[in-house]
C-alpha positions as CSV (number, residue, x, y, z in Angstrom):
1,M,-37.8,5.6,71.5
2,I,-40.5,7.5,69.9
3,V,-43.3,6.1,71.7
4,A,-43.3,4.3,75.3
5,L,-46.2,2.7,77.3
6,E,-45.6,1.2,80.8
7,N,-48.3,-0.9,82.5
8,V,-51.0,1.1,80.7
9,T,-54.7,0.0,81.7
10,V,-57.8,1.7,80.2
11,T,-61.4,1.2,81.1
12,L,-64.3,2.6,78.9
13,S,-67.8,2.5,79.9
14,G,-67.1,0.0,82.5
15,H,-65.5,-2.6,80.4
16,R,-61.5,-3.2,80.6
17,V,-60.0,-2.5,77.1
18,L,-56.3,-2.5,77.8
19,E,-54.7,-4.4,80.9
20,E,-51.1,-3.7,81.8
21,V,-49.9,-3.0,78.4
22,T,-46.2,-2.2,78.1
23,L,-45.0,-1.5,74.4
24,G,-42.2,0.6,72.9
25,F,-41.7,1.9,69.3
26,N,-38.6,2.9,68.1
27,E,-37.7,5.4,65.5
28,G,-37.8,4.1,61.6
29,T,-39.9,0.8,62.3
30,F,-43.0,-0.2,60.8
31,T,-45.2,-2.0,63.3
32,G,-48.5,-3.8,62.7
33,I,-51.1,-4.0,65.4
34,I,-53.5,-7.1,64.9
35,G,-56.1,-8.7,67.0
36,P,-59.9,-9.4,67.1
37,N,-62.5,-6.7,67.0
38,G,-62.7,-5.1,70.5
39,A,-59.1,-5.9,71.2
40,G,-58.1,-2.3,72.2
41,K,-56.3,-1.6,68.8
42,T,-57.9,1.8,68.1
43,T,-57.9,2.7,71.7
44,L,-54.0,2.2,71.7
45,L,-53.7,4.7,68.9
46,K,-55.9,7.2,70.8
47,I,-53.8,6.9,73.8
48,I,-50.8,7.9,71.8
49,L,-52.7,10.8,70.4
50,G,-53.7,12.0,73.9
51,L,-57.4,11.6,73.1
52,I,-57.9,8.8,75.8
53,K,-56.2,9.0,79.4
54,P,-55.4,5.6,80.8
55,D,-56.6,4.7,84.2
56,C,-53.1,4.0,85.4
57,G,-49.5,3.6,83.8
58,T,-47.4,6.0,81.9
59,V,-47.4,7.2,78.2
60,T,-44.7,9.3,76.6
61,V,-44.6,10.2,73.1
62,F,-41.3,12.2,71.9
63,G,-40.3,12.3,75.4
64,G,-43.2,13.9,76.9
65,P,-46.8,13.1,77.8
66,P,-49.3,12.9,75.0
67,S,-51.6,15.6,76.2
68,G,-48.8,18.1,76.4
69,R,-46.8,17.6,73.3
70,G,-46.7,21.5,72.5
71,N,-44.7,22.0,69.3
72,R,-44.2,18.3,69.0
73,R,-47.8,17.6,67.9
74,H,-47.0,18.5,64.4
75,L,-44.7,15.5,64.2
76,I,-47.8,13.1,64.6
77,G,-49.7,12.1,61.4
78,Y,-53.0,10.3,61.8
79,L,-55.2,8.6,59.3
80,P,-58.3,6.9,60.7
81,Q,-60.6,4.6,59.2
82,R,-61.9,5.4,55.6
83,Q,-63.7,8.6,56.1
84,Q,-67.3,9.3,54.9
85,F,-68.1,12.8,53.7
86,D,-70.3,14.6,51.4
87,R,-68.8,14.3,47.8
88,R,-70.4,17.6,46.9
89,F,-68.7,19.5,49.5
90,P,-66.7,22.0,47.6
91,I,-63.1,21.4,48.8
92,S,-60.0,20.9,46.5
93,V,-57.4,18.2,46.8
94,L,-54.9,20.9,47.8
95,D,-57.1,22.5,50.4
96,A,-57.7,19.0,52.1
97,V,-54.0,18.3,52.2
98,M,-53.2,21.7,53.8
99,M,-55.6,21.0,56.6
100,G,-52.9,18.7,57.8
101,Q,-50.7,21.9,58.5
102,V,-53.1,23.4,61.2
103,P,-51.0,22.2,63.9
104,C,-48.1,24.4,62.5
105,I,-49.9,27.5,61.2
106,G,-52.9,27.5,63.6
107,S,-56.6,27.3,62.8
108,L,-57.3,31.0,62.6
109,R,-54.3,31.8,60.1
110,F,-54.4,31.7,56.4
111,P,-52.1,29.4,54.8
112,T,-49.2,31.1,52.7
113,K,-47.4,30.3,49.5
114,Q,-44.8,28.0,51.4
115,H,-47.7,26.1,53.0
116,R,-49.0,25.6,49.6
117,E,-45.9,24.2,48.3
118,A,-45.4,21.8,51.1
119,A,-49.0,20.5,50.3
120,R,-48.0,20.0,46.6
121,K,-44.9,18.2,47.9
122,S,-46.9,16.0,50.1
123,L,-49.0,15.1,47.1
124,E,-46.0,14.2,45.0
125,M,-44.6,12.0,47.9
126,V,-47.8,9.8,47.7
127,G,-47.5,9.6,43.9
128,L,-50.3,12.1,43.0
129,N,-49.3,14.5,40.2
130,G,-49.6,18.4,40.2
131,E,-52.9,18.3,38.2
132,M,-54.5,16.4,40.9
133,A,-54.1,19.5,43.3
134,G,-57.1,21.6,41.8
135,R,-59.5,18.7,41.5
136,Q,-62.4,18.5,43.9
137,I,-61.8,15.6,46.5
138,G,-65.4,14.2,45.7
139,E,-64.4,13.3,42.3
140,L,-61.6,11.1,43.1
141,S,-61.9,7.3,43.6
142,G,-61.9,5.8,47.2
143,G,-58.0,4.8,46.6
144,Q,-57.0,8.1,45.4
145,Q,-58.9,9.8,48.4
146,Q,-57.0,7.9,51.0
147,L,-53.7,8.7,49.3
148,V,-54.9,12.4,49.5
149,F,-55.5,11.8,53.5
150,L,-52.2,10.1,53.5
151,A,-50.6,13.3,52.2
152,R,-52.6,15.4,54.6
153,A,-51.2,13.3,57.5
154,L,-47.7,13.8,56.1
155,C,-47.9,17.6,55.5
156,S,-46.4,18.9,58.9
157,H,-42.8,17.3,59.1
158,T,-44.5,14.1,60.3
159,R,-42.2,11.7,62.2
160,L,-44.8,9.5,63.6
161,L,-47.6,8.0,61.4
162,L,-50.5,6.3,63.1
163,L,-52.9,4.3,60.5
164,D,-56.2,2.9,61.7
165,E,-57.6,0.3,59.1
166,P,-56.9,2.9,56.5
167,T,-57.8,0.6,53.5
168,A,-61.1,-0.5,54.7
169,G,-63.5,-0.8,51.8
170,L,-60.9,-0.4,49.2
171,D,-60.2,-3.1,46.3
172,V,-57.1,-5.1,46.4
173,M,-55.2,-3.1,43.8
174,A,-56.0,0.1,45.6
175,Q,-54.8,-1.5,48.8
176,Q,-51.7,-2.6,47.4
177,R,-50.7,0.8,46.1
178,F,-51.6,2.3,49.2
179,Y,-49.3,0.2,51.3
180,T,-46.6,0.2,48.8
181,Q,-46.4,4.0,49.0
182,V,-46.6,3.9,52.7
183,R,-43.7,1.5,52.9
184,N,-41.5,3.5,50.6
185,L,-42.3,6.7,52.5
186,Q,-41.4,5.0,55.7
187,Q,-38.2,3.8,54.5
188,D,-37.3,7.2,52.4
189,L,-38.2,9.4,55.5
190,K,-37.1,7.0,58.4
191,L,-41.0,7.3,59.7
192,T,-42.2,5.4,62.6
193,V,-45.4,3.9,61.4
194,I,-48.0,2.0,63.6
195,L,-50.7,0.3,61.6
196,V,-54.0,-1.1,63.0
197,T,-55.4,-3.8,60.6
198,H,-57.3,-7.1,60.4
199,D,-55.6,-7.7,57.1
200,L,-53.1,-10.3,57.9
201,G,-51.7,-10.9,54.6
202,T,-51.1,-7.2,53.9
203,V,-49.4,-6.6,57.3
204,A,-47.3,-9.5,57.0
205,A,-45.8,-8.4,53.6
206,Y,-45.1,-4.7,54.5
207,A,-44.4,-4.5,58.4
208,D,-41.2,-5.0,60.1
209,E,-43.0,-6.5,63.2
210,L,-46.3,-7.5,64.5
211,V,-47.8,-7.0,67.9
212,C,-51.0,-9.2,68.6
213,L,-53.2,-7.3,71.1
214,H,-56.3,-8.4,73.1
215,K,-56.5,-6.3,76.0
216,R,-52.9,-7.2,76.7
217,V,-49.9,-8.1,74.5
218,Y,-50.2,-11.7,73.2
219,A,-47.0,-11.8,70.9
220,R,-44.6,-9.4,69.3
221,G,-42.0,-10.0,66.8
222,E,-41.1,-10.8,63.3
223,P,-44.4,-11.4,61.2
224,G,-43.8,-14.9,60.3
225,R,-42.8,-15.7,63.9
226,V,-46.0,-13.9,65.4
227,L,-48.4,-15.4,63.0
228,L,-47.0,-19.0,63.7
229,S,-47.1,-18.4,67.7
230,P,-49.1,-20.9,69.8
231,A,-50.6,-17.7,71.5
232,L,-52.4,-16.6,68.4
233,A,-53.5,-20.0,67.5
234,D,-55.4,-20.0,70.9
235,L,-56.7,-16.6,70.4
236,F,-58.0,-16.8,66.8
237,G,-58.5,-20.7,66.6
238,N,-56.2,-21.5,63.7
239,N,-52.9,-20.7,62.0
240,L,-52.7,-17.3,60.6
241,L,-49.7,-17.4,58.5
242,P,-50.6,-16.6,54.8
243,R,-49.6,-19.5,52.6
244,E,-48.3,-19.8,49.1
245,K,-51.0,-20.6,46.6
246,E,-51.8,-20.1,43.0
247,G,-52.5,-16.5,42.1
248,G,-50.5,-15.2,45.1
249,L,-48.4,-12.0,44.9
250,L,-44.9,-11.9,46.0
251,T,-44.4,-8.6,47.9
252,N,-41.2,-7.4,49.6
253,G,-40.0,-11.1,49.2
254,R,-43.1,-12.4,50.9
255,M,-46.1,-14.3,49.7
256,V,-49.5,-12.5,49.9
257,C,-52.6,-14.5,49.1
258,V,-55.2,-13.1,46.9
């Protein structure tokens, strides 16, 4: 098991965010984390990253505590919600991707030719050609930028990929391209992917399983079963399963409404 949480409880600013959460994530699985705002989804990712320490309970990542991963740190890629930055900032696509290798090479060392080649390979993995490497990242579309940041997250022998609302603000086609790349990479590289999202149609199309979180785990399982579960109907107030309609896109054998 890549990640294991046992009876984890977290309180932030006097508010209980997670309560007695027990979850495990196996190697090579794609798990979607869904739930209403304030449900603790982002907090869950930060616990796995070692950025938040739980009040009680145990957390292990690659067999050890998150805050003491040592040489395992480079195995984790993290892509937060769409990042805002000054488009005039002079940084090339290749340099942005190489920043993902800091856990490997250290923050005070200069990258080598080998590191640059690894960054180029990461760009190719997400479907961006070699010509893109020399462009300024501020010149790219929002969808292209997120693919660059995905390449950065994969640039250091990543085995665990954490995604927090990575396509927020992108148009439908850019979202589809992004998640298709993630799913293909997950299958080809046997990545463990944990995706936090509000987009139920997308996560139902691409994830192997869903976890519905609202301070505690309400439901977990195959997407269709989870979205039809009574627990989610009680939590959200309606049936959440995306239904076939005119204009739907069939993705990985599942219908996504648009």
